[in-house]
ZAKOL-137540 format. One record per residue (C-alpha): residue number from 1; residue in three letters; chain; x, y, z. Coordinates in nm, 2 decimals, padded with zeros to 4 digits. Layout:
N
<pt><n>NUM</n><res>ALA</res><chain>A</chain><px>X</px><py>Y</py><pz>Z</pz></pt>
...
# end
This chain:
233
<pt><n>1</n><res>MET</res><chain>A</chain><px>07.29</px><py>04.48</py><pz>-00.72</pz></pt>
<pt><n>2</n><res>ILE</res><chain>A</chain><px>07.26</px><py>04.82</py><pz>-00.88</pz></pt>
<pt><n>3</n><res>ILE</res><chain>A</chain><px>07.45</px><py>04.87</py><pz>-01.21</pz></pt>
<pt><n>4</n><res>ILE</res><chain>A</chain><px>07.55</px><py>05.23</py><pz>-01.28</pz></pt>
<pt><n>5</n><res>GLN</res><chain>A</chain><px>07.61</px><py>05.29</py><pz>-01.65</pz></pt>
<pt><n>6</n><res>ILE</res><chain>A</chain><px>07.89</px><py>05.52</py><pz>-01.74</pz></pt>
<pt><n>7</n><res>MET</res><chain>A</chain><px>07.89</px><py>05.66</py><pz>-02.09</pz></pt>
<pt><n>8</n><res>THR</res><chain>A</chain><px>08.16</px><py>05.84</py><pz>-02.28</pz></pt>
<pt><n>9</n><res>SER</res><chain>A</chain><px>08.10</px><py>06.18</py><pz>-02.44</pz></pt>
<pt><n>10</n><res>ALA</res><chain>A</chain><px>08.12</px><py>06.01</py><pz>-02.78</pz></pt>
<pt><n>11</n><res>GLU</res><chain>A</chain><px>07.85</px><py>05.76</py><pz>-02.68</pz></pt>
<pt><n>12</n><res>ILE</res><chain>A</chain><px>07.63</px><py>06.04</py><pz>-02.55</pz></pt>
<pt><n>13</n><res>ASN</res><chain>A</chain><px>07.68</px><py>06.25</py><pz>-02.87</pz></pt>
<pt><n>14</n><res>LYS</res><chain>A</chain><px>07.59</px><py>05.95</py><pz>-03.08</pz></pt>
<pt><n>15</n><res>ILE</res><chain>A</chain><px>07.26</px><py>05.90</py><pz>-02.90</pz></pt>
<pt><n>16</n><res>LYS</res><chain>A</chain><px>07.19</px><py>06.27</py><pz>-02.91</pz></pt>
<pt><n>17</n><res>ASN</res><chain>A</chain><px>07.25</px><py>06.28</py><pz>-03.29</pz></pt>
<pt><n>18</n><res>LYS</res><chain>A</chain><px>07.02</px><py>05.98</py><pz>-03.34</pz></pt>
<pt><n>19</n><res>ILE</res><chain>A</chain><px>06.74</px><py>06.15</py><pz>-03.14</pz></pt>
<pt><n>20</n><res>VAL</res><chain>A</chain><px>06.79</px><py>06.47</py><pz>-03.34</pz></pt>
<pt><n>21</n><res>GLN</res><chain>A</chain><px>06.77</px><py>06.29</py><pz>-03.67</pz></pt>
<pt><n>22</n><res>VAL</res><chain>A</chain><px>06.45</px><py>06.10</py><pz>-03.58</pz></pt>
<pt><n>23</n><res>LEU</res><chain>A</chain><px>06.29</px><py>06.43</py><pz>-03.47</pz></pt>
<pt><n>24</n><res>LYS</res><chain>A</chain><px>06.40</px><py>06.60</py><pz>-03.78</pz></pt>
<pt><n>25</n><res>THR</res><chain>A</chain><px>06.27</px><py>06.33</py><pz>-04.01</pz></pt>
<pt><n>26</n><res>HIS</res><chain>A</chain><px>05.94</px><py>06.25</py><pz>-03.84</pz></pt>
<pt><n>27</n><res>SER</res><chain>A</chain><px>05.83</px><py>06.57</py><pz>-03.67</pz></pt>
<pt><n>28</n><res>HIS</res><chain>A</chain><px>06.02</px><py>06.84</py><pz>-03.87</pz></pt>
<pt><n>29</n><res>VAL</res><chain>A</chain><px>06.21</px><py>06.97</py><pz>-03.57</pz></pt>
<pt><n>30</n><res>SER</res><chain>A</chain><px>06.53</px><py>07.15</py><pz>-03.68</pz></pt>
<pt><n>31</n><res>PRO</res><chain>A</chain><px>06.86</px><py>07.00</py><pz>-03.56</pz></pt>
<pt><n>32</n><res>SER</res><chain>A</chain><px>06.94</px><py>07.31</py><pz>-03.36</pz></pt>
<pt><n>33</n><res>ARG</res><chain>A</chain><px>06.61</px><py>07.29</py><pz>-03.18</pz></pt>
<pt><n>34</n><res>GLY</res><chain>A</chain><px>06.63</px><py>06.92</py><pz>-03.14</pz></pt>
<pt><n>35</n><res>ARG</res><chain>A</chain><px>06.97</px><py>06.95</py><pz>-02.96</pz></pt>
<pt><n>36</n><res>LYS</res><chain>A</chain><px>06.82</px><py>07.22</py><pz>-02.73</pz></pt>
<pt><n>37</n><res>LEU</res><chain>A</chain><px>06.53</px><py>06.99</py><pz>-02.64</pz></pt>
<pt><n>38</n><res>ILE</res><chain>A</chain><px>06.76</px><py>06.73</py><pz>-02.49</pz></pt>
<pt><n>39</n><res>GLN</res><chain>A</chain><px>07.00</px><py>06.93</py><pz>-02.27</pz></pt>
<pt><n>40</n><res>PHE</res><chain>A</chain><px>06.94</px><py>06.73</py><pz>-01.95</pz></pt>
<pt><n>41</n><res>LYS</res><chain>A</chain><px>07.14</px><py>06.73</py><pz>-01.63</pz></pt>
<pt><n>42</n><res>ASP</res><chain>A</chain><px>07.05</px><py>06.37</py><pz>-01.55</pz></pt>
<pt><n>43</n><res>MET</res><chain>A</chain><px>07.20</px><py>06.26</py><pz>-01.88</pz></pt>
<pt><n>44</n><res>VAL</res><chain>A</chain><px>07.17</px><py>05.89</py><pz>-01.92</pz></pt>
<pt><n>45</n><res>GLY</res><chain>A</chain><px>06.82</px><py>05.83</py><pz>-01.77</pz></pt>
<pt><n>46</n><res>LYS</res><chain>A</chain><px>06.67</px><py>06.13</py><pz>-01.95</pz></pt>
<pt><n>47</n><res>LEU</res><chain>A</chain><px>06.84</px><py>06.06</py><pz>-02.28</pz></pt>
<pt><n>48</n><res>TYR</res><chain>A</chain><px>06.69</px><py>05.71</py><pz>-02.28</pz></pt>
<pt><n>49</n><res>GLU</res><chain>A</chain><px>06.35</px><py>05.86</py><pz>-02.22</pz></pt>
<pt><n>50</n><res>ALA</res><chain>A</chain><px>06.41</px><py>06.11</py><pz>-02.50</pz></pt>
<pt><n>51</n><res>GLU</res><chain>A</chain><px>06.52</px><py>05.83</py><pz>-02.73</pz></pt>
<pt><n>52</n><res>VAL</res><chain>A</chain><px>06.20</px><py>05.63</py><pz>-02.66</pz></pt>
<pt><n>53</n><res>LEU</res><chain>A</chain><px>06.00</px><py>05.95</py><pz>-02.71</pz></pt>
<pt><n>54</n><res>ALA</res><chain>A</chain><px>06.16</px><py>05.98</py><pz>-03.06</pz></pt>
<pt><n>55</n><res>GLU</res><chain>A</chain><px>06.10</px><py>05.61</py><pz>-03.13</pz></pt>
<pt><n>56</n><res>ILE</res><chain>A</chain><px>05.73</px><py>05.65</py><pz>-03.04</pz></pt>
<pt><n>57</n><res>ILE</res><chain>A</chain><px>05.70</px><py>05.96</py><pz>-03.27</pz></pt>
<pt><n>58</n><res>LYS</res><chain>A</chain><px>05.86</px><py>05.76</py><pz>-03.55</pz></pt>
<pt><n>59</n><res>ASN</res><chain>A</chain><px>05.62</px><py>05.47</py><pz>-03.50</pz></pt>
<pt><n>60</n><res>LEU</res><chain>A</chain><px>05.31</px><py>05.70</py><pz>-03.49</pz></pt>
<pt><n>61</n><res>VAL</res><chain>A</chain><px>05.42</px><py>05.84</py><pz>-03.82</pz></pt>
<pt><n>62</n><res>THR</res><chain>A</chain><px>05.55</px><py>05.54</py><pz>-04.01</pz></pt>
<pt><n>63</n><res>LYS</res><chain>A</chain><px>05.32</px><py>05.26</py><pz>-03.87</pz></pt>
<pt><n>64</n><res>GLU</res><chain>A</chain><px>05.00</px><py>05.45</py><pz>-03.77</pz></pt>
<pt><n>65</n><res>GLY</res><chain>A</chain><px>05.01</px><py>05.71</py><pz>-04.05</pz></pt>
<pt><n>66</n><res>LEU</res><chain>A</chain><px>04.97</px><py>06.01</py><pz>-03.82</pz></pt>
<pt><n>67</n><res>ARG</res><chain>A</chain><px>05.15</px><py>06.35</py><pz>-03.84</pz></pt>
<pt><n>68</n><res>VAL</res><chain>A</chain><px>05.35</px><py>06.49</py><pz>-03.55</pz></pt>
<pt><n>69</n><res>SER</res><chain>A</chain><px>05.46</px><py>06.84</py><pz>-03.49</pz></pt>
<pt><n>70</n><res>LEU</res><chain>A</chain><px>05.64</px><py>07.01</py><pz>-03.21</pz></pt>
<pt><n>71</n><res>HIS</res><chain>A</chain><px>05.42</px><py>07.27</py><pz>-03.02</pz></pt>
<pt><n>72</n><res>GLY</res><chain>A</chain><px>05.60</px><py>07.60</py><pz>-02.97</pz></pt>
<pt><n>73</n><res>SER</res><chain>A</chain><px>05.70</px><py>07.69</py><pz>-02.62</pz></pt>
<pt><n>74</n><res>GLY</res><chain>A</chain><px>05.90</px><py>07.96</py><pz>-02.45</pz></pt>
<pt><n>75</n><res>ASN</res><chain>A</chain><px>06.10</px><py>07.68</py><pz>-02.27</pz></pt>
<pt><n>76</n><res>LEU</res><chain>A</chain><px>06.34</px><py>07.51</py><pz>-02.51</pz></pt>
<pt><n>77</n><res>ILE</res><chain>A</chain><px>06.41</px><py>07.20</py><pz>-02.30</pz></pt>
<pt><n>78</n><res>LEU</res><chain>A</chain><px>06.18</px><py>06.90</py><pz>-02.26</pz></pt>
<pt><n>79</n><res>LYS</res><chain>A</chain><px>06.02</px><py>06.86</py><pz>-01.92</pz></pt>
<pt><n>80</n><res>ALA</res><chain>A</chain><px>06.26</px><py>06.67</py><pz>-01.68</pz></pt>
<pt><n>81</n><res>LYS</res><chain>A</chain><px>06.05</px><py>06.64</py><pz>-01.37</pz></pt>
<pt><n>82</n><res>GLY</res><chain>A</chain><px>05.70</px><py>06.49</py><pz>-01.30</pz></pt>
<pt><n>83</n><res>GLY</res><chain>A</chain><px>05.40</px><py>06.71</py><pz>-01.26</pz></pt>
<pt><n>84</n><res>PRO</res><chain>A</chain><px>05.06</px><py>06.80</py><pz>-01.41</pz></pt>
<pt><n>85</n><res>ILE</res><chain>A</chain><px>05.01</px><py>06.93</py><pz>-01.76</pz></pt>
<pt><n>86</n><res>ASN</res><chain>A</chain><px>05.24</px><py>07.23</py><pz>-01.82</pz></pt>
<pt><n>87</n><res>ARG</res><chain>A</chain><px>05.23</px><py>07.37</py><pz>-02.17</pz></pt>
<pt><n>88</n><res>SER</res><chain>A</chain><px>05.52</px><py>07.61</py><pz>-02.10</pz></pt>
<pt><n>89</n><res>PHE</res><chain>A</chain><px>05.74</px><py>07.31</py><pz>-02.17</pz></pt>
<pt><n>90</n><res>PRO</res><chain>A</chain><px>05.76</px><py>07.17</py><pz>-02.53</pz></pt>
<pt><n>91</n><res>TYR</res><chain>A</chain><px>05.52</px><py>06.89</py><pz>-02.63</pz></pt>
<pt><n>92</n><res>PHE</res><chain>A</chain><px>05.40</px><py>06.74</py><pz>-02.95</pz></pt>
<pt><n>93</n><res>ASP</res><chain>A</chain><px>05.07</px><py>06.77</py><pz>-03.14</pz></pt>
<pt><n>94</n><res>VAL</res><chain>A</chain><px>04.96</px><py>06.45</py><pz>-03.32</pz></pt>
<pt><n>95</n><res>TRP</res><chain>A</chain><px>04.73</px><py>06.49</py><pz>-03.62</pz></pt>
<pt><n>96</n><res>LYS</res><chain>A</chain><px>04.50</px><py>06.25</py><pz>-03.79</pz></pt>
<pt><n>97</n><res>ASN</res><chain>A</chain><px>04.33</px><py>06.33</py><pz>-04.13</pz></pt>
<pt><n>98</n><res>GLY</res><chain>A</chain><px>04.40</px><py>06.70</py><pz>-04.07</pz></pt>
<pt><n>99</n><res>GLN</res><chain>A</chain><px>04.24</px><py>06.70</py><pz>-03.72</pz></pt>
<pt><n>100</n><res>LEU</res><chain>A</chain><px>04.42</px><py>06.73</py><pz>-03.39</pz></pt>
<pt><n>101</n><res>PHE</res><chain>A</chain><px>04.41</px><py>06.37</py><pz>-03.26</pz></pt>
<pt><n>102</n><res>ALA</res><chain>A</chain><px>04.62</px><py>06.38</py><pz>-02.95</pz></pt>
<pt><n>103</n><res>GLU</res><chain>A</chain><px>04.89</px><py>06.55</py><pz>-02.75</pz></pt>
<pt><n>104</n><res>LEU</res><chain>A</chain><px>05.22</px><py>06.39</py><pz>-02.66</pz></pt>
<pt><n>105</n><res>PHE</res><chain>A</chain><px>05.39</px><py>06.49</py><pz>-02.33</pz></pt>
<pt><n>106</n><res>ASN</res><chain>A</chain><px>05.67</px><py>06.36</py><pz>-02.11</pz></pt>
<pt><n>107</n><res>ASP</res><chain>A</chain><px>05.69</px><py>06.34</py><pz>-01.73</pz></pt>
<pt><n>108</n><res>ILE</res><chain>A</chain><px>05.32</px><py>06.38</py><pz>-01.65</pz></pt>
<pt><n>109</n><res>TYR</res><chain>A</chain><px>05.12</px><py>06.28</py><pz>-01.33</pz></pt>
<pt><n>110</n><res>PHE</res><chain>A</chain><px>04.79</px><py>06.11</py><pz>-01.40</pz></pt>
<pt><n>111</n><res>ASN</res><chain>A</chain><px>04.50</px><py>06.08</py><pz>-01.16</pz></pt>
<pt><n>112</n><res>THR</res><chain>A</chain><px>04.46</px><py>05.72</py><pz>-01.05</pz></pt>
<pt><n>113</n><res>LEU</res><chain>A</chain><px>04.14</px><py>05.51</py><pz>-01.10</pz></pt>
<pt><n>114</n><res>SER</res><chain>A</chain><px>04.12</px><py>05.47</py><pz>-00.72</pz></pt>
<pt><n>115</n><res>SER</res><chain>A</chain><px>04.12</px><py>05.85</py><pz>-00.67</pz></pt>
<pt><n>116</n><res>VAL</res><chain>A</chain><px>03.86</px><py>05.90</py><pz>-00.94</pz></pt>
<pt><n>117</n><res>SER</res><chain>A</chain><px>03.64</px><py>05.62</py><pz>-00.80</pz></pt>
<pt><n>118</n><res>ILE</res><chain>A</chain><px>03.64</px><py>05.76</py><pz>-00.44</pz></pt>
<pt><n>119</n><res>GLY</res><chain>A</chain><px>03.62</px><py>06.13</py><pz>-00.55</pz></pt>
<pt><n>120</n><res>ASN</res><chain>A</chain><px>03.95</px><py>06.25</py><pz>-00.41</pz></pt>
<pt><n>121</n><res>SER</res><chain>A</chain><px>04.09</px><py>06.58</py><pz>-00.51</pz></pt>
<pt><n>122</n><res>GLY</res><chain>A</chain><px>04.39</px><py>06.42</py><pz>-00.68</pz></pt>
<pt><n>123</n><res>ASN</res><chain>A</chain><px>04.64</px><py>06.60</py><pz>-00.44</pz></pt>
<pt><n>124</n><res>LEU</res><chain>A</chain><px>04.72</px><py>06.32</py><pz>-00.20</pz></pt>
<pt><n>125</n><res>LYS</res><chain>A</chain><px>05.02</px><py>06.10</py><pz>-00.27</pz></pt>
<pt><n>126</n><res>GLY</res><chain>A</chain><px>04.81</px><py>05.80</py><pz>-00.35</pz></pt>
<pt><n>127</n><res>ASP</res><chain>A</chain><px>04.59</px><py>05.99</py><pz>-00.59</pz></pt>
<pt><n>128</n><res>TYR</res><chain>A</chain><px>04.84</px><py>06.02</py><pz>-00.87</pz></pt>
<pt><n>129</n><res>HIS</res><chain>A</chain><px>05.14</px><py>05.85</py><pz>-01.03</pz></pt>
<pt><n>130</n><res>GLU</res><chain>A</chain><px>05.40</px><py>05.96</py><pz>-01.29</pz></pt>
<pt><n>131</n><res>LEU</res><chain>A</chain><px>05.43</px><py>05.84</py><pz>-01.65</pz></pt>
<pt><n>132</n><res>ASP</res><chain>A</chain><px>05.75</px><py>05.90</py><pz>-01.85</pz></pt>
<pt><n>133</n><res>ILE</res><chain>A</chain><px>05.56</px><py>05.95</py><pz>-02.17</pz></pt>
<pt><n>134</n><res>VAL</res><chain>A</chain><px>05.19</px><py>05.99</py><pz>-02.23</pz></pt>
<pt><n>135</n><res>LEU</res><chain>A</chain><px>04.96</px><py>06.04</py><pz>-02.54</pz></pt>
<pt><n>136</n><res>LEU</res><chain>A</chain><px>04.64</px><py>06.22</py><pz>-02.43</pz></pt>
<pt><n>137</n><res>ARG</res><chain>A</chain><px>04.31</px><py>06.31</py><pz>-02.57</pz></pt>
<pt><n>138</n><res>PRO</res><chain>A</chain><px>04.35</px><py>06.68</py><pz>-02.67</pz></pt>
<pt><n>139</n><res>GLY</res><chain>A</chain><px>04.24</px><py>06.96</py><pz>-02.44</pz></pt>
<pt><n>140</n><res>VAL</res><chain>A</chain><px>04.34</px><py>06.85</py><pz>-02.09</pz></pt>
<pt><n>141</n><res>LYS</res><chain>A</chain><px>04.37</px><py>07.18</py><pz>-01.91</pz></pt>
<pt><n>142</n><res>ASP</res><chain>A</chain><px>04.70</px><py>07.32</py><pz>-01.79</pz></pt>
<pt><n>143</n><res>SER</res><chain>A</chain><px>04.78</px><py>07.23</py><pz>-01.42</pz></pt>
<pt><n>144</n><res>ASP</res><chain>A</chain><px>04.54</px><py>06.93</py><pz>-01.45</pz></pt>
<pt><n>145</n><res>LYS</res><chain>A</chain><px>04.64</px><py>06.57</py><pz>-01.41</pz></pt>
<pt><n>146</n><res>PRO</res><chain>A</chain><px>04.48</px><py>06.36</py><pz>-01.68</pz></pt>
<pt><n>147</n><res>LYS</res><chain>A</chain><px>04.23</px><py>06.10</py><pz>-01.58</pz></pt>
<pt><n>148</n><res>PRO</res><chain>A</chain><px>04.25</px><py>05.74</py><pz>-01.71</pz></pt>
<pt><n>149</n><res>ASP</res><chain>A</chain><px>03.98</px><py>05.78</py><pz>-01.97</pz></pt>
<pt><n>150</n><res>GLN</res><chain>A</chain><px>04.18</px><py>06.07</py><pz>-02.13</pz></pt>
<pt><n>151</n><res>ILE</res><chain>A</chain><px>04.50</px><py>05.85</py><pz>-02.18</pz></pt>
<pt><n>152</n><res>TYR</res><chain>A</chain><px>04.55</px><py>05.68</py><pz>-02.52</pz></pt>
<pt><n>153</n><res>LEU</res><chain>A</chain><px>04.91</px><py>05.56</py><pz>-02.46</pz></pt>
<pt><n>154</n><res>ALA</res><chain>A</chain><px>05.10</px><py>05.53</py><pz>-02.13</pz></pt>
<pt><n>155</n><res>VAL</res><chain>A</chain><px>05.47</px><py>05.47</py><pz>-02.15</pz></pt>
<pt><n>156</n><res>GLU</res><chain>A</chain><px>05.74</px><py>05.40</py><pz>-01.89</pz></pt>
<pt><n>157</n><res>CYS</res><chain>A</chain><px>06.11</px><py>05.37</py><pz>-01.97</pz></pt>
<pt><n>158</n><res>LYS</res><chain>A</chain><px>06.40</px><py>05.21</py><pz>-01.79</pz></pt>
<pt><n>159</n><res>ASN</res><chain>A</chain><px>06.76</px><py>05.20</py><pz>-01.90</pz></pt>
<pt><n>160</n><res>THR</res><chain>A</chain><px>06.83</px><py>04.88</py><pz>-01.70</pz></pt>
<pt><n>161</n><res>THR</res><chain>A</chain><px>06.77</px><py>04.50</py><pz>-01.69</pz></pt>
<pt><n>162</n><res>LEU</res><chain>A</chain><px>06.42</px><py>04.37</py><pz>-01.62</pz></pt>
<pt><n>163</n><res>LYS</res><chain>A</chain><px>06.36</px><py>04.24</py><pz>-01.27</pz></pt>
<pt><n>164</n><res>LYS</res><chain>A</chain><px>06.05</px><py>04.11</py><pz>-01.08</pz></pt>
<pt><n>165</n><res>ASN</res><chain>A</chain><px>06.02</px><py>04.43</py><pz>-00.88</pz></pt>
<pt><n>166</n><res>LEU</res><chain>A</chain><px>05.97</px><py>04.63</py><pz>-01.20</pz></pt>
<pt><n>167</n><res>ILE</res><chain>A</chain><px>05.70</px><py>04.39</py><pz>-01.31</pz></pt>
<pt><n>168</n><res>ARG</res><chain>A</chain><px>05.52</px><py>04.43</py><pz>-00.98</pz></pt>
<pt><n>169</n><res>GLU</res><chain>A</chain><px>05.54</px><py>04.80</py><pz>-01.03</pz></pt>
<pt><n>170</n><res>LEU</res><chain>A</chain><px>05.40</px><py>04.78</py><pz>-01.38</pz></pt>
<pt><n>171</n><res>LEU</res><chain>A</chain><px>05.11</px><py>04.57</py><pz>-01.27</pz></pt>
<pt><n>172</n><res>GLY</res><chain>A</chain><px>05.02</px><py>04.83</py><pz>-01.00</pz></pt>
<pt><n>173</n><res>PHE</res><chain>A</chain><px>05.04</px><py>05.11</py><pz>-01.26</pz></pt>
<pt><n>174</n><res>ARG</res><chain>A</chain><px>04.81</px><py>04.91</py><pz>-01.49</pz></pt>
<pt><n>175</n><res>ARG</res><chain>A</chain><px>04.55</px><py>04.87</py><pz>-01.22</pz></pt>
<pt><n>176</n><res>GLU</res><chain>A</chain><px>04.55</px><py>05.24</py><pz>-01.16</pz></pt>
<pt><n>177</n><res>LEU</res><chain>A</chain><px>04.51</px><py>05.31</py><pz>-01.53</pz></pt>
<pt><n>178</n><res>SER</res><chain>A</chain><px>04.25</px><py>05.05</py><pz>-01.63</pz></pt>
<pt><n>179</n><res>TYR</res><chain>A</chain><px>04.05</px><py>04.75</py><pz>-01.52</pz></pt>
<pt><n>180</n><res>LEU</res><chain>A</chain><px>04.10</px><py>04.41</py><pz>-01.68</pz></pt>
<pt><n>181</n><res>SER</res><chain>A</chain><px>03.83</px><py>04.35</py><pz>-01.94</pz></pt>
<pt><n>182</n><res>MET</res><chain>A</chain><px>03.76</px><py>04.16</py><pz>-02.26</pz></pt>
<pt><n>183</n><res>PRO</res><chain>A</chain><px>03.96</px><py>04.31</py><pz>-02.55</pz></pt>
<pt><n>184</n><res>LEU</res><chain>A</chain><px>03.83</px><py>04.66</py><pz>-02.64</pz></pt>
<pt><n>185</n><res>GLN</res><chain>A</chain><px>03.91</px><py>04.89</py><pz>-02.94</pz></pt>
<pt><n>186</n><res>THR</res><chain>A</chain><px>04.20</px><py>05.13</py><pz>-02.87</pz></pt>
<pt><n>187</n><res>GLU</res><chain>A</chain><px>04.24</px><py>05.47</py><pz>-03.04</pz></pt>
<pt><n>188</n><res>PHE</res><chain>A</chain><px>04.49</px><py>05.31</py><pz>-03.28</pz></pt>
<pt><n>189</n><res>ILE</res><chain>A</chain><px>04.44</px><py>05.11</py><pz>-03.61</pz></pt>
<pt><n>190</n><res>HIS</res><chain>A</chain><px>04.79</px><py>04.95</py><pz>-03.64</pz></pt>
<pt><n>191</n><res>TRP</res><chain>A</chain><px>05.04</px><py>05.06</py><pz>-03.39</pz></pt>
<pt><n>192</n><res>PRO</res><chain>A</chain><px>05.09</px><py>04.99</py><pz>-03.11</pz></pt>
<pt><n>193</n><res>VAL</res><chain>A</chain><px>04.78</px><py>04.76</py><pz>-03.10</pz></pt>
<pt><n>194</n><res>SER</res><chain>A</chain><px>04.42</px><py>04.80</py><pz>-03.21</pz></pt>
<pt><n>195</n><res>PHE</res><chain>A</chain><px>04.26</px><py>04.60</py><pz>-02.92</pz></pt>
<pt><n>196</n><res>ILE</res><chain>A</chain><px>04.36</px><py>04.58</py><pz>-02.56</pz></pt>
<pt><n>197</n><res>ALA</res><chain>A</chain><px>04.23</px><py>04.39</py><pz>-02.26</pz></pt>
<pt><n>198</n><res>ALA</res><chain>A</chain><px>04.16</px><py>04.70</py><pz>-02.06</pz></pt>
<pt><n>199</n><res>GLN</res><chain>A</chain><px>03.88</px><py>04.94</py><pz>-01.96</pz></pt>
<pt><n>200</n><res>PRO</res><chain>A</chain><px>03.94</px><py>05.23</py><pz>-02.03</pz></pt>
<pt><n>201</n><res>PRO</res><chain>A</chain><px>04.13</px><py>05.09</py><pz>-02.33</pz></pt>
<pt><n>202</n><res>SER</res><chain>A</chain><px>04.46</px><py>05.27</py><pz>-02.29</pz></pt>
<pt><n>203</n><res>VAL</res><chain>A</chain><px>04.77</px><py>05.10</py><pz>-02.42</pz></pt>
<pt><n>204</n><res>HIS</res><chain>A</chain><px>05.04</px><py>05.06</py><pz>-02.16</pz></pt>
<pt><n>205</n><res>MET</res><chain>A</chain><px>05.40</px><py>05.01</py><pz>-02.28</pz></pt>
<pt><n>206</n><res>PHE</res><chain>A</chain><px>05.72</px><py>04.95</py><pz>-02.10</pz></pt>
<pt><n>207</n><res>TYR</res><chain>A</chain><px>06.05</px><py>05.01</py><pz>-02.28</pz></pt>
<pt><n>208</n><res>ILE</res><chain>A</chain><px>06.37</px><py>04.86</py><pz>-02.14</pz></pt>
<pt><n>209</n><res>SER</res><chain>A</chain><px>06.72</px><py>04.89</py><pz>-02.27</pz></pt>
<pt><n>210</n><res>ARG</res><chain>A</chain><px>06.83</px><py>04.53</py><pz>-02.20</pz></pt>
<pt><n>211</n><res>SER</res><chain>A</chain><px>06.65</px><py>04.22</py><pz>-02.33</pz></pt>
<pt><n>212</n><res>LYS</res><chain>A</chain><px>06.75</px><py>03.98</py><pz>-02.05</pz></pt>
<pt><n>213</n><res>TYR</res><chain>A</chain><px>06.45</px><py>03.81</py><pz>-01.89</pz></pt>
<pt><n>214</n><res>LEU</res><chain>A</chain><px>06.20</px><py>04.00</py><pz>-02.11</pz></pt>
<pt><n>215</n><res>ASN</res><chain>A</chain><px>06.06</px><py>03.69</py><pz>-02.27</pz></pt>
<pt><n>216</n><res>GLU</res><chain>A</chain><px>06.01</px><py>03.54</py><pz>-01.92</pz></pt>
<pt><n>217</n><res>PHE</res><chain>A</chain><px>05.75</px><py>03.81</py><pz>-01.84</pz></pt>
<pt><n>218</n><res>LYS</res><chain>A</chain><px>05.62</px><py>03.93</py><pz>-02.18</pz></pt>
<pt><n>219</n><res>LYS</res><chain>A</chain><px>05.32</px><py>03.70</py><pz>-02.23</pz></pt>
<pt><n>220</n><res>ASN</res><chain>A</chain><px>05.21</px><py>03.74</py><pz>-01.87</pz></pt>
<pt><n>221</n><res>CYS</res><chain>A</chain><px>05.21</px><py>04.12</py><pz>-01.90</pz></pt>
<pt><n>222</n><res>GLU</res><chain>A</chain><px>05.01</px><py>04.10</py><pz>-02.22</pz></pt>
<pt><n>223</n><res>VAL</res><chain>A</chain><px>04.72</px><py>03.94</py><pz>-02.03</pz></pt>
<pt><n>224</n><res>PHE</res><chain>A</chain><px>04.68</px><py>04.27</py><pz>-01.84</pz></pt>
<pt><n>225</n><res>GLY</res><chain>A</chain><px>04.74</px><py>04.49</py><pz>-02.15</pz></pt>
<pt><n>226</n><res>ILE</res><chain>A</chain><px>05.10</px><py>04.57</py><pz>-02.08</pz></pt>
<pt><n>227</n><res>LEU</res><chain>A</chain><px>05.34</px><py>04.56</py><pz>-02.38</pz></pt>
<pt><n>228</n><res>LEU</res><chain>A</chain><px>05.71</px><py>04.50</py><pz>-02.30</pz></pt>
<pt><n>229</n><res>GLU</res><chain>A</chain><px>05.94</px><py>04.65</py><pz>-02.56</pz></pt>
<pt><n>230</n><res>HIS</res><chain>A</chain><px>06.32</px><py>04.60</py><pz>-02.58</pz></pt>
<pt><n>231</n><res>HIS</res><chain>A</chain><px>06.48</px><py>04.92</py><pz>-02.71</pz></pt>
<pt><n>232</n><res>PRO</res><chain>A</chain><px>06.86</px><py>04.92</py><pz>-02.67</pz></pt>
<pt><n>233</n><res>MET</res><chain>A</chain><px>07.03</px><py>05.25</py><pz>-02.60</pz></pt>
# end
């Protein structure tokens, strides 16, 4: 059964104000610019993605001690459709000790491990998948799809209840991001984790708005380096 969430204008405005405040506090985005960033047509799904993006920025700043800034762009609205790197849309620079540490994007296709291993061009349907939010090593070229070893943090978001089909999808995503390995050092010291059972050692996170069933899958997913996070909308 599919549940369609209907939100009132007041509820939508409350979520928007929360996102705007987090962006203002942790990435110095003015409220007027923050509101423009989240003018989505597909309101509920994209708002949840934007709220998770704001939560990630807050955690990178408050828990990992990084600095985040919005990179200027001619386009005022965050990307709302999957594709390769496109810096004409807004994205965030992430700084560590005064040096550019990473770049934070939303709705990005990545080249899969399978396509890299067989030397495909990356243009076939099976050669890439989409991530809702991704933190990348700096310098991936415009129009390119990042490779697994360029990904520090891969995030997916669902404003729904956790079901087995989503877990199967997550496990497939993980295999195309990394192989299972002994725990390896990530690019992070504190948040989200400093070691992960994956090679390349990207951190894979899945944010879901409803907590039902989460604890039934959480430990199993951690074996493969997938972190399940309950983040209510």
